[in-house]
C-alpha positions as CSV (number, residue, x, y, z in Angstrom):
1,M,62.8,-23.2,-18.9
2,T,60.3,-25.4,-20.6
3,V,59.4,-26.8,-23.7
4,A,56.2,-24.8,-24.2
5,D,58.4,-21.6,-23.6
6,V,60.9,-22.7,-26.1
7,I,58.0,-23.1,-28.9
8,V,56.2,-19.6,-28.0
9,I,59.9,-17.8,-28.5
10,V,60.5,-19.8,-31.4
11,V,56.9,-19.0,-33.0
12,A,57.6,-15.3,-32.0
13,V,61.2,-15.0,-33.4
14,G,59.9,-16.4,-36.7
15,L,56.5,-14.3,-36.9
16,I,59.0,-10.8,-36.1
17,A,61.1,-12.1,-39.2
18,V,58.4,-12.3,-41.6
19,L,56.9,-8.9,-40.4
20,G,60.5,-7.4,-40.9
21,W,60.7,-8.9,-44.2
22,Y,57.4,-8.1,-45.1
23,F,58.0,-3.9,-44.6
24,F,61.6,-4.1,-45.4
25,G,62.4,-6.8,-47.7
26,P,63.4,-6.1,-51.4
27,R,60.4,-4.7,-53.4
28,K,60.2,-5.8,-57.2
29,A,59.4,-3.1,-59.5
30,G,56.7,-2.8,-62.0
31,T,56.9,-4.0,-65.4
32,V,57.1,-0.6,-67.5
33,R,56.0,-1.0,-71.2
34,V,56.7,1.7,-73.7
35,E,53.9,2.7,-75.8
36,G,53.9,5.7,-78.6
37,G,56.5,7.3,-76.3
38,V,55.0,7.1,-73.3
39,Q,56.1,4.9,-70.5
40,R,52.8,2.8,-69.3
41,V,52.4,0.9,-65.3
42,D,49.7,-0.8,-64.5
43,V,48.9,-0.2,-60.6
44,T,46.5,-2.4,-58.5
45,V,45.3,-0.5,-55.6
46,R,43.8,-2.8,-53.3
47,G,44.7,-2.3,-49.5
48,G,48.1,-0.7,-50.9
49,Y,49.7,-0.3,-54.3
50,S,51.0,-3.4,-56.1
51,P,53.6,-2.8,-57.7
52,N,54.4,-0.5,-54.7
53,L,58.2,0.3,-56.1
54,I,57.8,1.9,-60.1
55,K,61.1,2.6,-62.1
56,V,61.0,4.9,-65.3
57,R,63.4,6.5,-67.4
58,Q,63.7,10.6,-67.2
59,G,62.4,12.8,-70.3
60,T,60.0,10.8,-71.0
61,P,56.2,11.1,-70.4
62,V,55.3,8.6,-67.5
63,E,51.2,7.2,-67.4
64,L,50.7,5.3,-64.2
65,V,47.2,3.5,-64.4
66,F,45.5,2.8,-61.0
67,D,42.9,0.1,-61.2
68,R,41.3,0.8,-57.7
69,Q,39.7,-2.5,-57.0
70,E,38.1,-1.3,-53.6
71,A,35.8,1.4,-52.1
72,G,37.4,2.5,-48.7
73,E,37.9,5.9,-48.5
74,C,41.9,5.9,-47.4
75,T,42.9,4.9,-51.1
76,S,40.3,6.9,-52.9
77,R,42.9,9.5,-53.8
78,V,47.2,9.5,-54.8
79,V,49.3,12.1,-54.0
80,F,52.6,12.8,-55.3
81,P,53.9,15.5,-53.3
82,D,57.4,16.2,-54.5
83,L,55.8,16.2,-58.1
84,K,52.7,18.5,-57.0
85,V,50.8,15.5,-58.6
86,G,47.3,14.0,-57.3
87,A,44.5,12.5,-58.2
88,G,41.0,11.3,-57.1
89,L,41.0,7.6,-57.7
90,P,37.1,6.4,-58.1
91,A,36.1,2.6,-56.7
92,H,36.1,0.0,-59.2
93,T,37.9,2.6,-61.6
94,R,40.9,2.4,-64.3
95,T,42.1,5.8,-63.3
96,T,45.5,7.4,-65.5
97,V,47.6,10.0,-64.1
98,R,50.4,11.3,-66.2
99,L,53.9,12.6,-65.2
100,S,56.7,14.1,-66.9
101,P,59.7,13.1,-64.9
102,D,62.2,15.8,-65.9
103,R,65.1,15.0,-63.7
104,P,66.1,11.8,-62.0
105,G,65.7,10.9,-58.4
106,T,63.5,9.0,-55.9
107,Y,59.4,10.1,-55.4
108,G,57.4,9.0,-52.8
109,F,53.5,8.8,-53.5
110,A,50.6,7.9,-51.1
111,C,46.8,7.9,-50.4
112,G,45.3,10.8,-49.5
113,M,45.7,9.6,-46.0
114,N,49.7,9.5,-46.1
115,M,48.6,5.7,-44.8
116,I,49.7,3.4,-47.7
117,H,52.9,4.5,-49.5
118,G,54.9,3.7,-53.0
119,T,58.0,5.2,-54.6
120,L,58.4,6.4,-58.0
121,V,62.2,6.1,-59.0
122,V,63.3,8.0,-62.1
123,E,66.6,6.7,-63.8
124,P,68.7,9.2,-65.6
125,A,68.2,9.1,-69.1
126,D,70.4,7.3,-71.7
127,G,70.9,9.5,-74.3
128,R,68.3,7.6,-76.6
129,A,65.5,9.8,-77.5
130,P,61.6,9.1,-76.9
131,E,59.6,7.2,-79.3
132,P,57.9,9.2,-82.0
133,G,54.2,9.6,-81.6
134,V,54.3,11.5,-78.4
135,A,51.4,14.2,-78.4
136,P,52.8,17.7,-77.8
137,G,53.3,18.2,-74.0
138,G,53.6,14.5,-73.6
139,E,49.9,13.8,-72.9
140,A,48.5,10.7,-74.4
141,A,44.8,9.7,-74.6
142,P,43.4,7.0,-72.3
143,S,42.6,3.8,-73.0
144,A,39.4,2.1,-73.5
145,G,37.9,1.5,-70.4
146,E,40.3,4.2,-68.8
147,T,39.4,7.7,-67.2
148,S,41.8,10.5,-66.9
149,A,42.8,12.4,-64.1
150,E,40.1,15.0,-64.8
151,D,37.5,12.7,-65.7
152,A,38.2,10.8,-62.2
153,E,38.5,13.6,-60.2
154,A,34.9,14.6,-61.2
155,A,33.9,11.0,-61.2
156,D,35.2,11.0,-57.1
157,I,33.2,14.4,-56.5
158,A,30.0,13.0,-57.6
159,E,30.8,9.5,-56.0
160,R,31.0,11.9,-52.6
161,Q,27.7,13.7,-53.1
162,A,26.1,10.3,-53.6
163,E,27.9,9.2,-50.3
164,I,26.1,12.3,-48.5
165,K,23.3,11.9,-50.1
166,D,22.7,8.5,-48.9
167,L,24.3,9.2,-45.0
168,T,21.4,12.3,-45.0
169,R,18.5,10.1,-46.3
170,R,20.0,7.5,-43.2
171,V,20.1,9.8,-40.8
172,V,16.3,11.5,-41.3
173,V,15.2,7.9,-41.4
174,G,17.2,7.0,-38.3
175,A,15.7,10.3,-36.3
176,G,12.2,9.3,-37.6
177,L,12.5,6.2,-36.0
178,T,14.1,6.8,-32.6
179,A,11.6,9.4,-32.0
180,P,8.9,8.0,-30.9
181,V,11.0,5.8,-28.3
182,L,13.1,9.0,-27.2
183,F,9.6,10.7,-26.6
184,A,7.8,7.7,-24.7
185,V,11.0,7.1,-22.7
186,M,11.9,10.7,-22.1
187,A,7.6,11.1,-20.9
188,H,7.9,8.2,-18.6
189,E,10.8,9.7,-16.9
190,L,9.8,13.3,-16.6
191,F,6.0,13.1,-16.3
192,G,5.5,9.5,-14.5
193,A,3.3,8.7,-17.9
194,D,2.5,5.1,-18.2
195,G,2.2,3.9,-21.9
196,C,-0.6,1.5,-21.0
197,P,-4.1,3.2,-20.4
198,A,-5.6,2.7,-17.2
199,G,-7.6,-0.8,-17.0
200,C,-4.9,-2.7,-19.3
């Protein structure tokens, strides 16, 4: 075994250890703040969820404020399958998703393509009553600069329609620019036509 072999093995073991820590290491839970009887957590969406582990208390309404800082298709939606909740997350927008966890447990959430994951841990209530000021049903109005899940869904639909319109325009322009070249090549191949008049 040469020195180069040893170096390659040490570097490979180091990279495997870093990857193992990244995927399976301990995760820091998101900071929950209680405002008007509602548990609020800010979640940054940029190639993943940060934080991707959120701990809340049972029985108190929860608002997760997703700050999506990218425009890719993968993270354009968040889904909580066990809670039967989903919402569109328009690009470069803060979207509030409201939950009412009524039983303790661990609930996964993911992007619409199920490639990016997070975990919501609902801890048992400690017997204290929620703070006063919660609106009926536990709904609270979004703060300034945020959108509700319904508004986010409408914005998401509008964004998709704009993308479809833009794509349609690009296809039409591309087809228009390609047609003359395609016709010239086909005329030459099929009919032996020459693109240059006689005598040039």
